[in-house]
N, C-alpha and C positions, 0 to 999 in steps of 0.2 A: 524458497515456500512458496512462490506466487505461482500464477499461470495453471493451476491445479486440475488440468482435463479430465485425468483420471478421473476425478472426484465425480463428474456430471457422465460419466461414462460415454465421452467421444473423442478420445484419443485414439488416434490411430495408430497403426502396426509402423513404426519408424521406418520411414523410405531407406534402404539399404546404402543407397548413393549417397544420402543425405549427413552418413554419419562415416562415410568409409575413407574420408581424406582424400578421394581421388577425383579427377574431374568429372561433372557429371556430363550424361549422354544428352547428345541433342536429339529433339525430333521436330518434325515438322508440324506446320501449324493446323489448326482443328479441322481443315476439309477430308485429309484422309482418312478412313477407318482403322488403318493398321500402319504402325510407323516402322520401320526398320533403326535400329539402335546403332549409332554410329560415334565410337570412341572419338575423343579430340585431345591431341596431343600440345602443351602450349607449346609457345614459339621461345627457342634460346638466343644466344647473343645477337644482336643486330644491328652493331654501331655502338659508339660510348655517347655515353647523354653526362651531362655536367650537372653540378648541382644546381646551378642557377637555370640550366634547360628545364631541368625538373621542377624548380620552383615554379617559373614562369608556365608552364604547363598545369600545375595545380593552381596558380592562381586565374587562370582563365580558360579554365574547363569548366562548362557548363553543365550541371547534372541535374536532372529532375528523375523522381520516382512517383509513378503512378499507380495504382490498383486499378485495374482494369475491369474485372469482373470477378464475382464469387462463386461463379455458374460456366467456367470453362467446359470444353465439350470432354476433354479428357478424365472429368471426374463424375462421379456418381451423381445424379440429378435428381435425386430423393433423398429425403433424412438428413442427418450429419455424418453418419459414418461413409467414409470414403471422399469425404469433401477435400478441394482443392480452390486454389485462386489464380488468376491470371495478372502477374503485374507487369511492368514494363521498366527500365532506367536506360535513360537518353544519354547520352554524350554528346556536347558539341564543343569543338575547340575555336577559340578565336585565333588560333595561330596555328601556323604548321608545324606540325610533329610526327615526323616520319620513324622514330625508333619505335621498336616493337619488345624491345626488354625492359619490360617494367610491369607491376601488377598494381591493382586496386584493392584496398582492402575494407571492409564495410560491416556493419552489423545487420543483418537480416533476422529478426525473431524468429518467424515461422520457415524452417529448412526450406532448399529450394530443391524441387525435386527433378525438374529437367528444364533445359533451356530450349528455346524453340528458334526453329531456323525463319531465315527472312520471311515474311509473307509475303513480299513481292517476288521473291525467288525460292519456293521451297526446297528446290531440286538442291540448293546451297548448302554448306554446313555455315552456322553463326561465324560470326567473327570474332565472336567472344565465349569462353567457358567459365563457369563459377564453380568455385571449390569449397568445400564446407571444409572447414579450418580445426575450430574447437568452441562449443558452445554455439555463440548465434555468428561467431566471426567467419566470415566469407572471403574469398579472394576472386576477382575477376581478373582474367588475363588474356591476352590478344594472342588468338590461333593465326595458322597460316593463311588463313582467308583475310586478318586485316592487313589493309596497302599502306595505314597511318593515316593520320588527320592532315587534311588542309582546312586551313581556315575557311570557319563558316560549315565547317562538314559535319553534319550529324549522323552518328550512330544510334541504333536502338538494341537492347538487351531485353526480348522477351524470355518469362519464365515461367514455371508453373510451381506454386510454394503448398504447402500441406496447411490443412484446415480453410481458414480465411482469415481475411484482413478487413477489418472493422473502423479502423480508426486511422486518420491522418498522422497520428503520433507515432502510430508504426513503423513509420519511415525514419530511422534511426539517422542521427547527423554525424558528421567528419568522417566522412570516406576520406583516405588518405592514399599514396600511389608512394610505390617504393622502386628502387631500381639498384641494382648492385652495385655494391661500394658506396651509397648515398644516403643521408638521412631523410626518412621520410618525411612528406609535404602533406600539410591537409588540404584538401580541395577547398576553395575557400566558398564555392557555392553550396558547399553541403554544411556549413558551419550554423549555428541558431542565429535567428535575429532575438531583438527585444521588442514587444509592443509598447511604443512609449505611454497609450493610454490606458493598458490595459496590467501593465507591467509582466505579462508573460510572454514566454517563450514564443517564437515563430519558426515554422520552417521554411523558407523560399524555395526549396528545393522539392516538395512534397505537393505533386495536384490536387488540386481539392475534389470531394467528390461531388459529384453532380446527380446520380442516380439509385434514388431509394431501393430500387428495385434489385438491380444487378451488383450495387456495390456496398449496399448497408445491409440488404438481409443477408443471412447466414445458412439460410436452406429454406426449403421449399416450403417448411411448415412455421418460418417465422413471419409473426403477425407485430412484431413490436414497432411502434411510430418512430419515425425520426421526429425528435423533437424542434418542429419549427416553431415560426412564432404562433402561427394559428393552433398550432397542438399546445402549446403552453398558454394560450389565452385560455381555453377550454379548461386547463388544468388549475389554474388560478383564479377561475370565476367564483369559487365557493368563498373564498379570503376577501375582504372588505375592510378598507382602510378605516381602523377606528381606534384613534390615538388612546383615549381614553383605557384601553384593557391592557395599557401599558404602564400606568401609573402604579400600583401596587403589587408587580409582579417580580416575584425573585424567578432566575434561572439556576440550578433545577428548583422546580415546585418545591415547597416545605411541607411537609406532612399536616400540619395545623398552622393557620392562620386568621385571627380575627381583627380587625380594622375598627379601629373608632370613627366612624364618618364625623360624628359630631363634633371632634376636637380638630384644631388648627393643623396646620402642617408645620412640622419642625425643620426650622430652616440649619444647615450647618455650613452656612457660606462664612462666619463667622469661628468656623473650625470647632475643635472638640477637645476635650480637657481629660486627660486618662488617668484613671485610678485603677490599677492590676497587680497589687499585691500579692494574688494568689498564683500568678502564673509569669513565667520566665520572658522576658520582654524579648529574647531571639526568637521564643515562639510564635509571636504575631506580627514582628518588625516587617514580614514581607505584605502580610495583609492590609497593615496600616500604609504601606508603600503606596497598595493599589487606589486606597483612598484619596492619597496626597497625588496622585496622577489624574486624577478627576476636580483637584483643588481644595480638597478636604485636609487641613495639615491641623497639625497639635498645636493648641493657642491655648493661653491663660484665661483667657475671656471665653472660650468658646463652651458649648453644651458638655455636660458631663456625661463621659462614656465609662462605665463602670463594670469591671470583669470580676466575676463571684463564682465561687464553686454550685454545683447543682443541689439542688434540695431532694431530687428525686432521678432515680438511675436513669439511664438512657442509652443506647447502643452508643459504642466507640463514634467519636465524630459527631454525638447528637449535642445539641444546646439550645437554650431557652434565650429568645431576643426579645424584651419590651421596650417599646419606643413610647416615651409620653415627654408632654410639652417641656419638662425640664430635663430629663434625663435619660439616657440610654443605657440600659443594663445588658451584659451578655453573661448568664451562665454555663458553665460545661463541666463536664467529669475529665477532661483532657486538653492538651496541646491543641489537636486537631480541633472538637469543636471551640472553642475561642476561634482560631480562624474563621471557620468556617460560618461563626456568629457575625463576624466582620466582614467576609465575603458577600452575606446578605445583605446586610447592610448597605455594602458599596452597589450591590444589585439592585436596591430601589431606589438609589438616587439619581432623580433625572440632574442631568448634565448640564443644561441650561439652570436650573434654580437652585441645585444643590439642597433640595428640599426632601422631604419622606413624609407620610402620613404616620400617625399615633397609630400603634397594634400590636399586638402580641402574638410570639411564633413560638410554638414546640415543634422540633424537629431531628428526626434523626434518618439515617441512610437504610433504602431498602436493602443493598447490597455491602458485604464488608470490600469486596475487590470492583473497585471502577478504575479501568485501566486503560491505557492508552501503549500500542505498540509502535515503534518507529524502526525502520529499517535503513541503519548507516552503511551496512555491508555493499549491497549493490551500487550503490552512488553515496559518497560520505555527503554528509551535511554537519557544518559547524559546531562547535560548542556552542555558540551565542544563540543558535536556533535551539538547541537543547534549551537551556536555559529560559529563553522566551516562552517557550510550550511548557516549561513546568509552572511557569508561572501563570500562564492561563489555565493551567489543568487545577492549581490549587485554588482558582478564582470561581472555576466552577465544579469544585469539591470531589474532582479525580484523585486517587491517590497511590496509583502503581503505573510507574513507568517502565515498561517491558524493551528495552534495549537491545535489539538484534545487531551485534558487532563483526560477526564472522560467518561468511557464507563463501560459495565458490568462487565468487568475483572481487572480494577482498577481505582484508583481515584490519581491524579498527582500532586494538586497544594496545598499548604498550605493554609487555609481558618481559618482567626483569629475568633475564637469564637466556630468552630466546628471541634476540635482539632481529633474527632474519624473518620474523611474523609480522613484522612492521617495516623493515629495511627494503623487504621483496612484497610480502602480501598487502601491503596497504596501498598498491601503485600498480596501475596497468601501463604499461606501453609496446613499442614494436620491439620485442625481444624472444624470436621465436624461439630461442632455447629456455627462456624464464630464468635466465641466473640473474638480472637485474629488476625483474618486475614480473608480474603475470601479463598474459596475454590479453588486447584490446577486448574488451565486451562493452554491450550496451551504448555503444555509439560512443566511447570513451575518446577514441581516437589515439595517436602513438604517442603521445606527450604525457611524461610522468608528472608532470608540473601542473596537470588538469586541475579544476575544480572538485572532479568528481572523485579526486584521489586525495588520501589524507589519513590521517588516525588521531586518536586521543593520546597523549602522552600519561605517564601515570600521574601528573599533578593537575593535568584536564580531567582526567576523571574522577579524581576527588574533591575537585571543585565542583563538578555535576553532582556528584554523592551528597557535598554539604548544602549545595543550594537545594536539593529536592529534601533532606532531612528539613531545612530551616521550612518547607512549605507542605510535612508531614505527609510527604510521597516516598514509598520504596521504590527502590532502582534493583529490575531483575535483571541482570546480566547473562547474554544469551550468545552463545559460540554454537553453531548448528553441526551435530555429529549424529551419525557415522557418516550419511550423506551430506551435501551441501558444504563438503570440506576442501575444496580445491585448494582455495588460498592457502592454508596449513599443510598441506599435504606438500604443495610446492614449494613451500616456506622452508619446510623441515627436509625438502630434498635438497635443497641448495644448502642446509645447514649440513646434511650428509656430505656432501662433496665437499665442502670445505675443509671439515674434521678428516675426512679419508683422506684428503691431500695432505694433512698434516702427519698422517698415519696413526690417527688415535682413534682406532675402530669401534672401542666401545663405546666413546663417546659420542662419533658419529652414527651411529645404531639408538642410542639412548632413548631417543624419541621418534624415531623412524615411523612415518602412520603407513607403509605400503610395504608388500612382500614382492621383489622385482621380477620372482618368478609366477608370479599370478598372470596367465592367460586369459583370465576371464572377458568374455565380449560384453558388456552391456551399453546400455544410453541410459542417462536421467531426463528428466522431464524436460530438462534446459538443454539437453542434446550434448552433455559432458560423457566421457568415458573413462573418466579419470577423476571422479570427484568422489570415492566414496574412500575413508581409512580400513585398513583391513582390522576387523573384531577380533580375531586370533592372535595378533600381536601383542604381547605384552607393552611393548614400548607404544603402544597406541594410549593403554590405560596409565601408563607412566606420564605421557604428556597431557591427557585430562587430569590427572592428579596435581600436575604442575601449574599447569594454567587456572585452575579451582582455587588451588592455596594462594597464588599470586595476586589474583583478584579479591580473594578473602584478605588479603592483608592489607589490601589498597581501602576496601569496606571499613576495615578495623582503623586503618590510619584518621577517615572520614567522620567516625563515629557513626555509622551506620551498617550493623553486623550484615555479612552475608546470610541470609535464612534459606532465600530462595533461588535456584540457580536453574535457568532454561537449557536443557541439552538438545533443543530440537525433534530430534528422532525421527524425521518426516520423510518421507520421499526416498528411502534408500532404495538403490535401482540393480538390486539382484546382484551383488558384488561377489566374489571369495569363493566361487563355486570351483575354477582350477587353480586354487591358491593352494601351492604345495605346505605351506604352513596350516591351513585351515584343513586340509584332509589331512595331517597329522593330527591336528589337534581335534578331529573329529573321530578318529579312532582311539583316542587316549585322552578324555576328559572327565572330571569326576562334577562338572558343571551345570550338569542336566541337557547338554547339547547330544542331541540322539539323530539328528538329521542335517542337512543344510538347511533346511525352514527355520531352524532354531537358531541361526547366527546372530540376525536382526534383534529377536528377543534378547538375548544372551546380554548381548552390550548395553541394553538399556536397562536390563535388571540389572547388571553388575555395577554399571556408572549408579544408577538411583541407589544403591547399597551404601557404595564409596562416600557418594554426596551424605547419605544418613548419618556414616560413621562420623562425620564431620559437623553434624548438626545442621546440613542443610536438604532442604526441601527440593527434591528432582522436579522439573517441570518439564511437559515435552507435548506436543502438537499430538493431536487425537491418533491422528492415522499409525503413527509411531507406535503410541503406547497401546494402540489395542492389539497389537501382535505380543504382547508381554504376557505371561502367566501370573495373574495377579498373588497368588499363592507365595511368587518368588519377589515379588515388590515389596518395599517398606510399606509401615502403613499410612505415611501419609504423601500422597502425592498430587502434582496437581497437573492437569491435561487441558489444554486448551482448545476445543472443539471450532474445527474450522471447516466441518463438512455442511453441505450445501442443505437446505431444509428442503427445498423442492426437490432434492433427489434425495430423501428419507434419510436426511445428516441428522434428523431429531432421534434417529434410532441409538446411533454412536452415542448421542448425547446422554441418553436416559441411561444404556447399559452402563457407561463410566461412571456415572453420577450415582448410578444404584451400588457400584461396589465404594460406594464413599469415600470416593477422590474428591479433591476439591477442582470442581468442573466449572472452569470458567467459559461463556461464552464468546465465541468470537466470528461466528458465521460469516461467510465471504459474502454474501447477496446482502447483507446490511450492516455489517460492519467493515468491510473491508474498505478503506478511505482513497485506495490509489486507484479504486473504481471509477467512471466517468457519474457526474453528478445525472446528466442527463443523457439522453439516448441520441447523441448528436455526434459524428464522425470527429468534429473537430476538439469535442471535449478531451483532457489528459485523461491517460489512465489506460490499466489495464480491464479486461472487460470478459475473461472466462466464465464468469459466475453471475455476472450483471453489469448491464449497461444503463442503468438509469437508478443510482444509490445518491437519492437528493434527503435532504435534511427532514420533509415529510414522510419520507417511507421508514426512516431509523426512528423517529417519533412515534409511527405507527407499529413497532415490534411489542410484541408479547411474549415477552423471554422467558415466562414462567410455565408458558404453555407453545413450545414452539412450534407443534402441527397445527395449533389453531389458526397461522398466522395463513395457513392454504384459505380460509375464507376470505382474505382481502387481497395478497398478490400473488401475481403470478411468477412464470419460471424466466430463464433469461429471453425466450421468443416469445415473449408476451399472453404465453398459453394459461390457463389455470393449471392446477394440480391437485391432485388430492394424497393427503397424508394420512396412512393407518396407522394408528397408533393403538392396533390391539396388540394381542400376545403373537408372536411367531415364531412356530417348534420348527425343527430340522427331522428327518426323516426316524432318527433314533428317539425324537421326543423331547431332545434339550432344547430350553429356552434360547431362540436368537436375538428376539428382541422384544419389548412391549414398554408398558406405561413405565413412568415413575412410580417407584413404590412410596407408600404415604410416609410423609416424615423427612423426606428427600427433598434437597432444593439444591441449585446452582449456586457455586461460590459468589459469581456476580459476572460483568461485563467487560471487553475490552475491544478497543477499535485499533484498527489495525493501519498502520501504511506500508508497501514496500515499495522499494525505489526502483525498481527496473527501468522505469519511464520518467523517474523525477530525478532530476539533477541539480535543481537549486534549491536554496532554502526557502525563495519567494513562491516558488512553484508547488514543495511541501506544506508551507503553510496556507496554499490556496487550497491542496487536497485536503487539508485537516479541517480548515475553518470557512464556514460555521458548524460543519458537521459535528465537531467536538461538542458543541453546546447540546443537542439534539441525544448523543451519548450520552452527556452527563444525566440529563433529564430522566432517561430511560433506569440509568444504573441505580440514580439518586431516589426516584419516585415513582408509586407504584399507582398508574391513573386506575381509576375506577370505572374504567370501560374495559379491561382486560378481561378477556374470558378466562374464566377461572379454571384451572385443570381438572381434567377427569380422571381420576385412579383406577377407573374400572376399566379404560381403554376404548376408543371412539375412533370413529372414520371422519375425520375434516376435510370440505370442498366447498366452492363458492356456494353452495345451496345448502349446506348442513344446518345453516344460521342458528350455529351456537353465539356466532358474533350477531347478536339482534340490532334490528333499527336503531333500538335505543341509545344500545353501546355505540353505535357508529355517530349518532346524532353528539353524543358526550365528546368522541373523540374529535369530532370537526370542529364541534366549539371549541375544547382544548386548545385544537391547533390553531385557531383564529387567536387565541389570547397569545399563542406563543411568537406565531407570525410576526404579528404587530410589536410585540415587545422586542424582538431582535430588529424589526422596521424603524421604529420610533426611539429606541433606546438604547438597544446592547451591540449592536454592532460599530454604534460612535464610539463606544468604551475600546472596541477591539481597535478602532482607529489611531485613538490616542496611546493604544501601546503599540502602533506602528507595526499590526498584525495585517498580513498582507492577505485577507480573507477571499474568497470568491464573490466577486458581485454577480448577483442571478441573471441569466437570460431572459429578457421581457417576452411577456405574453404579449402579441398584438393583432388585428386583424383590421380588413379594411372593410366596410358595409356601405352601399350607397355612397361612395365616395369619401366617407369620413374615417379618419384612422382613430378606434380605439385602443390603447395601452391598460396592461393590468401588470401587477409587480408580484414575484413570489412572497416579498416582503414588503405589505404596505409602508409608506413613510418615507423609503426610499424614492428618490428621485429618477426622472426617465427621461430621456433627449429621443429626438428623430431627426431626420435630414431627408432632404429631398433630393434625387438625380445627383449625389454626389457632392451638395452642397455644404453649408456651414449648419453646425449642429442646434437645435433650438431645444429649450426647456417644453415637455409635454406637461400640461396642467389638466386638459381637458380635450375630449374629441375635436380633431381640428379638420380640415378639407385639406386632400391630398390630391397628388396627381404625379404621376410618373414614378420611377424608382425610388421606395421608400424604404428605409432601413433605422432600427431602434435599438438603442442600448440603454443599461442603468448605469448609476451612479452611485460611488460610495456614499457610506452616511456623510461623511467630512464631506463632500463635494469635488474630491481631487480624482482618485481613481475610477476609470470605467471599464463598464462590464464588457463583454464580446459582444460585438455586433451582429443582429442577426436581420435578413433580409425578408421583410415582411411580404411582398409580392413578387 
C-alpha cells in the first residue's frame, strides 16, 4: 500500500529490463552521448567452493552502498518524469577468493536500469551483472571480466536506478552470498547495527550523503531544505520554554475546561479511594493501571474518586470531570467515557508532585473514528508491541486499530484449516521455488528465523482483541486483496501442490487463487508480476469467505464481534486480461461485467456484498473503492482516503463522502507515520508524498477543510500549491468533483505506519511516537483556528487569505502550549511506559563564536560536544571553537537523540 508514486503523477513507465528477470545490459559511463547495449552472460561453474570458504568470504567481504547523484547524464535533466539516480556498490575482500560460481542477493527498492562500465576503462564490460528477481530482490553475479578477489582488492558496481534515492535508509541490509549446493551466508558488513545512545538502527555499509544539491534534491524544481541544525533553529524559534503552560493541559485538549485558580492544588500522592458502582471494573482497569504507573494507586486513605452516570447526553466517549479539594468525580454514559475521564486525570497529573488543580471539564470527541493503522505484513511486529501501542492509544483516546496482516511480503495470522498461510506465507528465506517460504524482500536476508518474520497465533490474536476491548478499541483486521496478495497466492499454490500430489484434485483447487493459464504481463507498484489473485475464479471468493469466517470466529471468542473488515482493494496492477478463465467469464456472466475494465470493481463489489450478508461492513482504500459502481455496493461502506492533498486528493475525499460512505481521512503527507519527521537523509522512512511530517505539521492539519491546507503547506518539493475546490464537469456535463454537500462530514482520522523500512519494534515506536499524540489532538479536538469549510466551493492557495493572521496567531499560541506540554510533562510519561519515542533533532547555530541551541520540545535537555570530545549539558549560549555537534536528550535523561553537526 506504500510508495504510491502513481498518486502524485511521477511514476515512470517500468523499465523493461528491471522486470524481465534477465541480466541487465551494460552501458558506458556518461562521457559518450550514445552507448551500444551489450548483453552479459553470468559465468558458470569455476571450481568448487566449500561451506567454510563461503562463510569466510561472507564474513570478511566489505560492502558499501552509495547514492552518487540524482542527476546522472543518462536521465532527464528537468522536472520529475524520466528521473533516475546513479549509485555505487563496492566490494572489498579481506581474503583471496578466486571462485566465480557464486551470486549475491540483495534488496534494491528502486529497480536497477543499467550497470555502467568501469569509469577508468569504459571500453571494458563490467565485472558484475545485476538481475532483477522479484519485487525488490536483485542478484549480483560475476561476469567473465571478473578475475577473482585478491586480499585487499576492491571492485565497484556502478549502476543507474529508477526515480531517485533521497535517504540513507534506502540502502537495505542483509546482502547474502550463495553458491551451488551450499547454504546462503549473510555478508557480515551489511548487517544492521544499533546506536547505543539512540537505540536506533545504524547502517555501517551506507555511505553518508554530503551534497544537498546532487544527493538530496529529487529534481531541478525541488526547493525543500535539508533540515540541518541551522534550518531547525529557525523553525524552532517561535516556541519558547514556558513550563507553566503544561500545568493544566490535557492531550487531547478537552472541549470545555474551567479552572478554579483560587482553590488549592489537589494531591494524589496518597492515592485514591474508588467508588464505581455504576461501571464494570474491567472497563476501567487499564485506565487505572496507567494512573498506577505514575505512582497513584488505590488506597483506603486516598482522595475519593467517584464514577457516576451522566445527567445530560454527550456523544459516545463523552465525560464530565470534576476536581474539588475533597473529591474527584467522573460522569459518563458509557465505558469509554469513564476510561477517558480517568485518562484526562492522568494527563493532568504532574509526575513530580502527583498533584492537579481544581477544575470542571466537559468533553466529547470531534470524530467517532480515531484510528491508528499498523502494517505487520511487510515486516512483522510482536504481540507485545501491539499491546503497548493499544495502551497508549487508549491513553490518548484513540479507538480504532486497523491491523494490516497480509500483503505481498507476508501473511501474519493463523487461519484454521489453511496452515500454509503461516507455514509458508509468514516467513521469507532463500528458497527460489518458494516451497518453504516466500522470497526475501526488504532486506530480510535468507534466514526464516529472522525477527522480521513471524505471525500471530489464534491465541495471540484473541489476546490482542481482549486487550483492545478492555481499552474500548475496535480492531479492524485487513488482508489486502485482490492486489498485494502474493503471500496468500504463493501459500495457496504450495497447498495446491501438496494436495495434488495426494491425488485430491478437488481439495487442491478449492482455494486456488490463480489461473495457471493466465499469461497476462503486468507489474505492480512494488515490481511484482504475480501478486494479484484471479477475480474470475470462484475459488478466490471461497478463499475470502473462509478467511473472513475464521477471523470472525476469533473475534467472537474474544468478545469483540467482527463488524468491519478491510479488504484493501488498492493498487491492483492490471492483471487477468489474458486469463482464459476471465475471458470465458467475460462472455458469459450476469454480474454486470461488460468489459475487462469491470474486473476490479466486480471483485470489490462482490466481496463487499458477501461481507454485508455476514453483518460486516467492508472497508477499503480510496483508489480501489473509486472504481466501484455505488449502486452495486452495500449501503454501509468505509473508505480510507490516502490521496495526496497537494495533488488534488481532497477531490476523491469529497466525492466518496458525498456518497454517504464512512470516509476516514488517511492522507499521506500528514498521516503517514512511516515518512521522515524532518527533511534529512538520515531520517527513517519512505518519502513519496512527504519528507518532513513532524508533529507540528500534524497539529496544523485542518481535516474538515482539506483544500484549505494549501494556505499553510507546500508539496513534497517545498513548493506552494493551489487547491481548486470548485465544481468540475466532464465534456458530457457530468460532475467530476466539487465541494462537500451541506451536512456531509468525514467519519474521522487514521494515522498509518507502513513497515517496508521498519524492521524492529523500537523503530516502529520511534516512527509512531510522539506523532500519535498530535494525531489524537486533531481527531478529538476541533481547534478554533481551523478555516470553516466553504460549501459553495473556492480556490485556496498561500495568498487566498481564508486562513487569516488571527487564525495563524491562535494556531501558533496553541502549538506553544502543546509543545511545552510534551516537553515538560507528557514525554516523561512515555518514558515511564518504556515507549521508544523519537527525541527530536536540535536546532542550533553559531553567531560571533557563541553556540545557541533551541528545542522542538522545550523542557527537554540538550547536549553539545567540541571536536569529538565529551558531551556536555547545554543550559545557555556558550563560546565554542572547532567542530561542534549537538543532540537532544529524552525526558528521563536516558536515551539520546540523533546528533547533528552545527558547522
